[in-house]
C-alpha positions in Angstrom: -77.9 -23.0 -53.2 -81.1 -21.3 -52.1 -84.3 -21.7 -54.3 -84.9 -18.8 -56.0 -88.5 -17.8 -57.3 -88.1 -15.7 -60.6 -91.1 -13.5 -60.8 -92.0 -12.4 -64.8 -94.2 -9.3 -65.4 -95.8 -10.0 -68.7 -96.6 -6.7 -70.7 -99.8 -6.3 -72.6 -100.0 -5.4 -76.4 -97.5 -2.7 -77.1 -98.6 0.4 -79.3 -96.2 0.9 -82.2 -94.1 4.1 -83.1 -91.5 4.8 -85.9 -88.4 6.0 -86.1 -85.8 6.3 -88.9 -88.1 4.3 -91.3 -88.1 1.6 -88.7 -91.2 0.4 -86.6 -90.6 -0.2 -82.6 -93.0 -1.0 -79.9 -93.4 1.0 -77.0 -90.7 -0.8 -75.3 -88.3 -0.1 -78.2 -88.2 -3.1 -79.5 -87.7 -3.7 -83.4 -90.8 -4.8 -85.5 -89.6 -7.0 -88.2 -90.8 -7.1 -91.9 -90.9 -10.7 -93.2 -88.2 -9.7 -95.9 -85.7 -7.9 -93.1 -82.4 -9.0 -94.2 -80.2 -8.0 -91.1 -78.2 -10.7 -89.9 -78.8 -11.5 -85.7 -75.6 -9.9 -85.1 -77.1 -6.5 -86.7 -80.2 -6.9 -84.7 -78.5 -7.3 -81.5 -76.4 -4.0 -82.2 -79.4 -2.4 -83.0 -82.2 -3.7 -80.4 -79.7 -4.2 -77.4 -76.5 -2.1 -77.8 -78.1 1.0 -79.4 -81.0 0.9 -77.3 -79.4 0.1 -73.9 -75.7 0.3 -73.9 -73.8 3.1 -76.2 -74.9 6.0 -74.1 -72.1 4.7 -71.6 -70.1 2.5 -73.9 -68.8 5.4 -76.5 -65.8 6.2 -77.2 -64.4 8.9 -74.8 -67.2 8.0 -72.0 -66.2 7.2 -68.7 -67.7 3.7 -68.7 -66.2 3.0 -71.8 -62.7 3.9 -70.6 -63.3 2.0 -67.2 -64.3 -1.1 -69.1 -61.9 -0.6 -72.2 -65.1 -1.4 -73.9 -66.7 0.5 -77.0 -70.4 -1.0 -78.3 -70.9 1.4 -81.3 -71.7 -0.3 -84.4 -68.1 0.4 -86.1 -66.3 -1.5 -83.5 -68.7 -3.8 -81.2 -67.9 -6.8 -82.8 -64.3 -6.7 -82.7 -64.3 -5.8 -79.0 -66.4 -8.6 -78.3 -65.7 -11.8 -80.0 -62.8 -13.6 -78.9 -61.4 -10.6 -77.0 -60.3 -10.7 -73.3 -62.2 -9.2 -70.9 -60.6 -5.9 -69.0 -62.1 -7.1 -65.7 -59.1 -8.9 -64.2 -60.9 -11.4 -62.1 -63.1 -12.4 -65.2 -60.0 -12.8 -67.1 -58.3 -14.7 -64.6 -61.3 -17.3 -64.5 -60.9 -17.7 -68.1 -63.6 -16.1 -69.7 -63.4 -14.0 -73.1 -66.1 -11.0 -73.7 -67.9 -13.4 -76.0 -66.9 -17.2 -77.0 -66.6 -17.8 -80.5 -67.2 -21.5 -79.8 -70.5 -23.0 -80.3 -73.1 -24.6 -77.9 -74.1 -24.1 -74.2 -70.4 -24.0 -73.0 -69.6 -20.8 -75.1 -72.5 -19.3 -73.1 -70.6 -20.3 -69.9 -67.2 -18.8 -71.3 -68.8 -15.4 -72.2 -68.3 -12.5 -69.8 -70.9 -10.5 -71.5 -73.7 -13.2 -70.9 -72.6 -12.9 -66.8 -73.0 -9.0 -67.1 -76.4 -9.2 -68.8 -78.2 -12.0 -67.3 -80.5 -10.3 -64.7 -82.4 -13.7 -63.6 -79.1 -14.9 -62.5 -78.2 -11.6 -60.7 -78.1 -13.6 -57.3 -75.4 -16.0 -58.6 -73.5 -13.0 -60.0 -73.2 -11.1 -56.9 -72.9 -13.6 -54.2 -70.4 -15.9 -56.4 -68.7 -13.4 -58.5 -68.9 -9.8 -56.5 -65.5 -9.1 -58.4 -67.1 -8.9 -61.7 -68.4 -5.4 -61.1 -72.1 -4.4 -61.7 -74.9 -5.9 -63.6 -75.6 -4.3 -67.3 -77.3 -2.1 -68.0 -76.3 0.0 -65.0 -79.1 2.0 -63.1 -81.9 0.6 -65.9 -84.1 -2.0 -66.4 -82.6 -5.4 -67.2 -82.7 -6.8 -70.7 -86.2 -8.4 -71.7 -86.5 -12.3 -71.5 -87.0 -12.1 -75.4 -83.5 -10.0 -75.6 -81.8 -12.4 -73.4 -83.0 -15.6 -75.1 -81.9 -13.8 -78.5 -78.2 -13.0 -77.3 -78.0 -16.2 -75.9 -78.9 -18.3 -78.9 -76.6 -16.0 -81.0 -73.8 -17.0 -78.4 -74.8 -20.8 -78.7 -74.7 -20.6 -82.8 -71.1 -19.4 -82.6 -71.1 -15.9 -82.2 -71.5 -15.1 -86.3 -71.3 -11.5 -87.7 -73.0 -12.6 -90.7 -76.3 -14.5 -91.4 -79.4 -15.0 -89.3 -79.1 -17.8 -87.3 -82.0 -17.0 -84.4 -85.4 -16.9 -84.7 -86.5 -13.4 -84.3 -89.9 -14.6 -82.8 -87.9 -14.5 -79.6 -87.8 -11.1 -79.3 -91.8 -11.1 -78.9 -91.3 -11.9 -75.2 -91.1 -8.5 -73.5 -91.5 -9.7 -70.0 -88.3 -8.8 -67.8 -87.0 -10.3 -64.5 -88.0 -8.7 -61.3 -85.6 -8.9 -58.3 -87.1 -11.0 -55.2 -87.7 -8.4 -52.6 -85.8 -10.0 -49.7 -83.1 -12.6 -49.4 -82.0 -13.8 -45.9 -78.3 -14.3 -45.9 -76.6 -17.4 -44.7 -73.8 -16.6 -41.9 -70.4 -16.1 -43.9 -67.4 -18.7 -42.8 -64.9 -15.6 -42.4 -66.7 -12.7 -40.5 -69.7 -11.3 -38.9 -73.4 -11.2 -39.4 -75.6 -8.4 -38.1 -79.2 -9.2 -38.2 -81.6 -6.1 -37.8 -85.2 -6.7 -37.2 -87.8 -7.4 -38.2 -89.2 -4.0 -37.0 -92.1 -1.7 -38.1 -92.1 0.5 -41.2 -94.2 3.8 -40.4 -96.8 4.3 -43.2 -97.3 7.8 -42.8 -93.6 9.4 -42.0 -90.2 8.0 -42.3 -88.8 5.7 -39.8 -84.9 6.4 -39.0 -83.1 5.1 -36.3 -80.0 3.9 -34.3 -79.8 0.4 -32.8 -76.7 -0.7 -30.9 -75.6 -4.1 -31.1 -72.7 -5.5 -29.0 -70.0 -7.6 -30.4 -66.6 -7.1 -28.9 -63.9 -7.3 -31.4 -60.5 -7.6 -29.2 -58.2 -6.8 -32.2 -58.3 -5.0 -35.4 -60.3 -6.7 -38.2 -59.7 -6.0 -42.0 -63.0 -6.4 -44.3 -62.4 -7.3 -47.7 -66.2 -7.7 -48.7 -69.6 -7.3 -47.7 -72.8 -8.3 -48.5 -76.4 -6.7 -47.3 -79.8 -7.4 -48.3 -82.7 -5.5 -46.9 -86.9 -5.7 -47.1 -88.5 -3.7 -49.5 -89.1 0.1 -48.6 -85.7 0.6 -47.3 -83.7 4.0 -48.3 -80.1 3.1 -46.4 -78.7 1.2 -44.2 -75.2 2.5 -42.6 -73.2 0.2 -40.4 -70.9 1.8 -37.4 -68.6 1.1 -34.9 -67.6 2.1 -31.6 -63.8 2.0 -31.0 -62.0 0.2 -28.1 -62.7 2.6 -24.8 -65.3 4.8 -26.2 -68.8 4.6 -24.1 -71.7 2.9 -25.7 -75.0 3.4 -25.8 -77.8 0.8 -24.5 -78.1 -2.5 -26.6 -81.1 -3.6 -28.3 -83.0 0.1 -28.0 -84.5 1.8 -31.0 -83.2 5.5 -30.8 -85.5 7.1 -33.2 -84.4 10.2 -35.3 -88.0 11.4 -34.9 -91.1 10.6 -33.2 -94.7 9.4 -35.0 -95.3 13.1 -35.1 -92.4 14.2 -36.7 -90.3 16.0 -34.2 -87.0 15.6 -34.6 -84.6 14.2 -31.6 -81.4 16.2 -32.5 -79.4 14.2 -29.5 -79.7 11.2 -31.5 -78.9 12.9 -35.0 -75.6 14.2 -32.8 -74.9 10.6 -31.7 -75.1 9.6 -35.1 -72.8 11.9 -36.6 -70.3 11.9 -33.7 -70.1 9.0 -31.5 -69.7 6.3 -33.7 -67.5 5.8 -36.9 -69.0 5.1 -40.2 -67.8 1.9 -41.5 -69.7 1.0 -44.6 -73.4 1.1 -45.9 -75.7 1.0 -49.1 -79.0 2.2 -50.5 -79.2 -0.5 -52.7 -81.5 -3.4 -51.3 -79.0 -6.1 -52.1 -75.5 -5.4 -52.8 -72.4 -7.9 -52.6 -69.4 -5.9 -52.8 -65.6 -7.5 -52.7 -62.7 -5.0 -52.5 -59.9 -5.5 -55.0 -57.1 -8.1 -53.9 -54.9 -6.4 -51.2 -57.3 -3.5 -50.5 -59.2 -3.8 -47.3 -61.3 -1.5 -44.4 -59.9 -1.6 -41.1 -62.5 -2.2 -38.4 -60.7 -1.1 -35.1 -60.8 -3.4 -32.1 -64.3 -2.2 -30.3 -67.4 -2.9 -28.5 -70.4 -3.3 -31.0 -71.9 -1.9 -33.8 -74.7 1.1 -34.3 -77.1 0.5 -37.0 -78.8 3.3 -38.8 -81.5 2.1 -40.9 -83.8 4.6 -43.0 -87.1 3.4 -44.4 -89.5 5.5 -46.2 -93.3 5.4 -45.6 -94.9 2.1 -46.7 -98.1 1.9 -48.6 -99.8 0.1 -45.6 -98.8 0.5 -41.9 -98.4 -3.5 -41.5 -95.1 -3.6 -43.6 -92.1 -4.9 -41.5 -88.4 -3.8 -42.3 -85.4 -6.0 -41.9 -81.7 -6.1 -42.6 -78.8 -8.7 -43.1 -75.5 -7.4 -43.4 -72.5 -9.8 -43.7 -69.1 -8.7 -43.2 -66.3 -10.5 -44.8 -62.7 -10.7 -43.1 -59.2 -11.5 -44.3 -55.9 -12.2 -42.1 -53.9 -8.7 -42.0 -51.0 -10.1 -43.9 -53.2 -10.3 -46.9 -53.6 -6.5 -46.6 -51.5 -4.1 -48.7 -53.7 -0.8 -48.7 -56.2 0.2 -46.1 -59.3 1.4 -47.6 -61.2 4.5 -46.0 -64.6 5.9 -46.3 -65.0 9.5 -47.3 -67.8 12.0 -49.1 -68.6 15.1 -50.8 -71.3 17.1 -49.5 -73.2 20.2 -49.9 -75.5 21.3 -47.2 -76.7 24.9 -48.8 -79.8 23.6 -50.5 -82.5 26.2 -51.1 -85.4 24.7 -53.4 -87.9 27.3 -54.5 -91.7 26.3 -54.4 -93.3 24.7 -57.9 -89.7 24.9 -59.6 -86.9 22.8 -61.1 -83.9 23.6 -59.8 -80.2 22.4 -60.7 -77.2 22.4 -57.9 -73.8 22.4 -59.2 -71.0 22.1 -56.4 -67.3 21.4 -57.2 -65.3 19.7 -54.6 -61.2 18.9 -54.7 -59.1 16.4 -53.7 -56.4 17.3 -51.5 -54.3 14.2 -52.0 -54.0 11.4 -54.7 -56.8 8.7 -54.1 -57.6 5.8 -55.9 -61.6 5.5 -55.6 -62.8 2.1 -55.7 -66.7 2.5 -55.1 -69.0 5.7 -55.6 -72.8 6.4 -54.9 -75.0 9.2 -54.7 -77.5 10.1 -52.0 -80.4 12.9 -52.5 -84.0 12.5 -51.7 -87.8 12.5 -53.2 -87.0 15.7 -55.1 -84.2 14.7 -57.1 -84.6 14.2 -60.9 -80.9 13.2 -61.9 -77.9 13.0 -60.3 -74.4 13.1 -62.3 -70.8 13.5 -61.3 -68.4 15.1 -63.7 -64.5 15.0 -63.3 -62.9 18.7 -62.6 -59.5 19.1 -64.0 -56.6 17.0 -65.5 -56.7 15.0 -68.7 -60.3 13.5 -67.9 -61.7 17.2 -67.7 -65.7 17.3 -67.9 -65.7 13.4 -68.3 -69.2 12.1 -66.8 -68.4 9.0 -64.3 -72.0 8.9 -62.6 -75.4 9.5 -63.4 -78.7 8.2 -62.0 -82.3 9.0 -62.0 -83.3 6.6 -58.9 -83.1 8.7 -55.6 -84.4 5.8 -53.3 -81.9 3.4 -54.4 -79.2 4.6 -56.7 -76.6 2.5 -58.3 -73.3 1.6 -56.5 -70.6 1.8 -58.6 -67.5 -0.2 -58.6 -64.3 0.7 -60.4 -61.9 -1.9 -61.3 -59.3 -1.0 -61.7 -59.6 2.2 -59.6 -60.4 5.8 -60.6 -57.5 7.5 -60.0 -58.2 10.7 -58.6 -55.1 13.1 -58.3 -54.4 16.0 -55.9 -55.9 19.1 -57.1 -58.5 17.3 -59.3 -62.1 17.3 -58.5 -65.7 16.2 -58.7 -68.5 18.2 -59.9 -72.1 17.1 -58.6 -74.9 18.3 -60.7 -78.0 17.6 -59.2 -81.3 18.8 -60.6 -84.5 18.5 -58.3 -88.4 19.0 -59.1 -89.9 20.8 -56.0 -93.4 20.1 -56.8 -94.7 21.6 -53.3 -95.9 25.0 -52.4 -93.2 25.2 -49.6 -89.2 25.9 -49.9 -87.6 22.6 -49.4 -84.0 22.9 -47.6 -81.4 20.3 -46.3 -82.7 17.9 -43.8 -83.1 14.1 -42.9 -86.5 13.3 -44.2 -87.2 12.1 -47.6 -89.2 15.1 -48.0 -86.2 17.5 -47.5 -83.4 17.2 -49.8 -79.7 16.2 -49.6 -76.5 16.2 -52.2 -74.0 13.7 -51.2 -71.2 11.8 -53.1 -70.0 9.1 -51.0 -66.9 7.0 -51.8 -64.5 4.3 -50.6 -60.6 4.9 -51.5 -57.3 3.9 -50.6 -54.2 6.2 -50.5 -51.7 4.6 -53.0 -48.9 6.3 -50.6 -49.9 3.8 -47.8 -47.8 1.0 -49.0 -48.4 -1.0 -45.6 -50.7 -0.8 -42.8 -49.9 1.7 -40.3 -47.0 2.9 -42.8 -47.0 5.8 -45.2 -44.6 7.3 -47.4 -44.0 10.9 -46.3 -44.8 13.0 -49.6 -45.5 16.7 -48.7 -48.8 18.4 -50.1 -47.9 20.4 -53.5 -50.7 23.0 -52.4 -51.8 24.8 -49.7 -55.6 23.6 -49.5 -58.6 23.7 -47.0 -60.6 20.4 -46.6 -63.9 19.6 -45.7 -64.6 19.3 -41.9 -65.9 15.9 -40.5 -68.0 14.8 -39.1 -70.5 17.3 -40.6 -73.2 17.9 -39.8 -71.8 17.8 -35.8 -72.5 18.2 -32.3 -69.9 17.6 -29.7 -67.1 18.2 -31.9 -65.6 18.2 -35.6 -62.2 18.0 -37.3 -60.7 20.3 -39.6 -58.3 19.2 -41.8 -55.8 21.5 -44.0 -52.7 21.2 -45.8 -49.6 23.2 -46.3 -46.9 23.3 -49.1 -44.4 25.0 -47.1 -43.6 26.4 -43.6 -45.8 29.6 -43.3 -47.7 31.5 -40.9 -51.6 30.6 -41.0 -54.8 31.4 -39.4 -58.0 29.3 -39.1 -60.8 31.2 -37.7 -64.8 30.1 -37.2 -67.4 32.9 -38.3 -71.0 33.0 -38.4 -73.1 33.9 -41.4 -73.2 37.5 -40.3 -69.7 37.7 -40.7 -68.6 38.0 -37.0 -65.5 36.1 -35.9 -66.7 33.2 -33.3 -63.2 31.9 -32.3 -59.8 31.5 -33.5 -58.7 28.1 -34.0 -55.1 28.6 -34.8 -52.8 31.5 -35.4 -49.2 30.5 -35.8 -46.1 29.5 -38.0 -46.8 25.5 -39.1 -44.6 23.2 -41.0 -45.5 21.9 -44.6 -47.6 18.9 -44.3 -51.1 18.0 -43.6 -52.7 19.1 -40.3 -56.1 18.8 -38.7 -57.4 20.9 -36.3 -60.6 19.9 -33.9 -63.3 22.5 -33.0 -65.7 21.7 -30.0 -68.5 24.1 -30.9 -67.8 26.6 -28.3 -66.5 30.4 -28.7 -63.9 32.5 -27.7 -65.5 32.7 -24.4 -65.8 28.8 -23.9 -69.6 29.1 -24.2 -71.5 26.7 -26.5 -72.9 28.5 -29.6 -76.3 27.6 -31.0 -77.3 25.3 -34.0 -76.7 26.8 -37.3 -74.5 27.1 -40.3 -70.9 28.7 -39.4 -68.0 29.6 -41.8 -64.4 28.6 -41.3 -61.9 30.4 -43.1 -57.9 29.4 -43.4 -55.6 32.4 -44.5 -52.1 31.3 -45.7 -49.7 32.6 -48.2 -51.7 35.6 -48.9 -55.0 34.0 -49.6 -58.3 33.1 -48.0 -60.2 30.0 -48.5 -63.8 29.5 -46.7 -66.0 26.4 -46.4 -69.1 25.8 -44.3 -70.2 23.6 -41.5 -73.3 22.6 -39.6 -73.6 22.4 -35.9 -76.7 20.7 -34.4 -77.8 21.0 -30.6 
């Protein structure tokens, strides 16, 4: 076990404010009178749960449903003390949400303590990645005083009545700060990728591709991954080249743009077309384990393309560096093959000096079990929310963040079931404080609206074997990759045998090319477009429309071609 330095930031004398007849300091901590008669449990409810937790853990909220845990004052004690955790791995390890036993052993038996103990987060994510994410999700950790107060309450037997903990502990408002960077030990079963150290530019984003040869003679199955990045990172994406594909030169930084900001569109095209997206993160440290029996498939191939994006550093001397561990299991241990996917909105137009909210709804063409989700936007983002559309959970908030650079990576255990025809509504608010219109682009000064997720298809009962289930509706799906250069795949589904027409149009409404005009059978279909018009000529960079006409109705989506 590595020695980890814990850095505490001490906050100066707090100011005082009043709310509902009580006094609080600027951190929200209650200031107690000497004659205050509230029990330790009541103070925990009001200081910790009411202040940090119930916005997510209240009746009907998505996170409350996912964890089967409500922390409002009317039910929180019964939901916690002596109750079994909803997390299957924690229950299998013999934990309860809060142990009613006393002493230090009770703390070790309490799942609540595992979930809030930020100073031990390296242990949490490295030794128990199946426990989900630390709480509060996406917010500051509890203060060291709050942690000490909760721990002492558990050690005292977690009573509902009586004052059993000295309230002076709450005076400590210092908080744990995450260590900047943790090098990783190589995995016993798997592959380690190490990128850098490399220079981070001080005046403009630096984003590049970097190919590392690594021959995998047969398919491997990934049941977890761990990534650690130096400060200043925006994202890291690991891609792979399938067997037989021509690979780029090894050990060369293929820059997305030069120091003057001129984009290299060939490199951008390579990123979207030539290699396959395998896994990625925007979180500086992540340790993600797939549910038992679920794994990503790493096809036999010749190496990895590493896509690293760093935003300008405060000084030109800062360096970037990434470690990525890929953990593998035997094929016999895999029941479901997971896949990466995303919903993307490229139609972004943010007027200068205005706050703009963009809302876009995407629907699922098949039932999917979602096990991971995260958002992606840039520096103008104020908040990013995702709501369910359709079904019995219509309108339910399932994701929220106000951190554009390192949004939370949300794990769903059990999986979030999204049925065919249901969807996600992406609601993103941007503050364009500049004097220029901001549009879609790759720089952190441009903007994006993406929702990435990992899922598995419950119909795939074994690797390579899928039980045939016909689509219930005729539907056009989003092309991939998008943006693209040399070619892109357009998927669509047909509920029955019917004549269809699939065509490409420019924004002026002129037809560029008809890809399909035929009678096709019921099922899922895919058509590849090479970016050429009806004469075979390459068409220019730009946004184009593709339209599916079937069963007397039309469905249209956008795609982006980059030359």
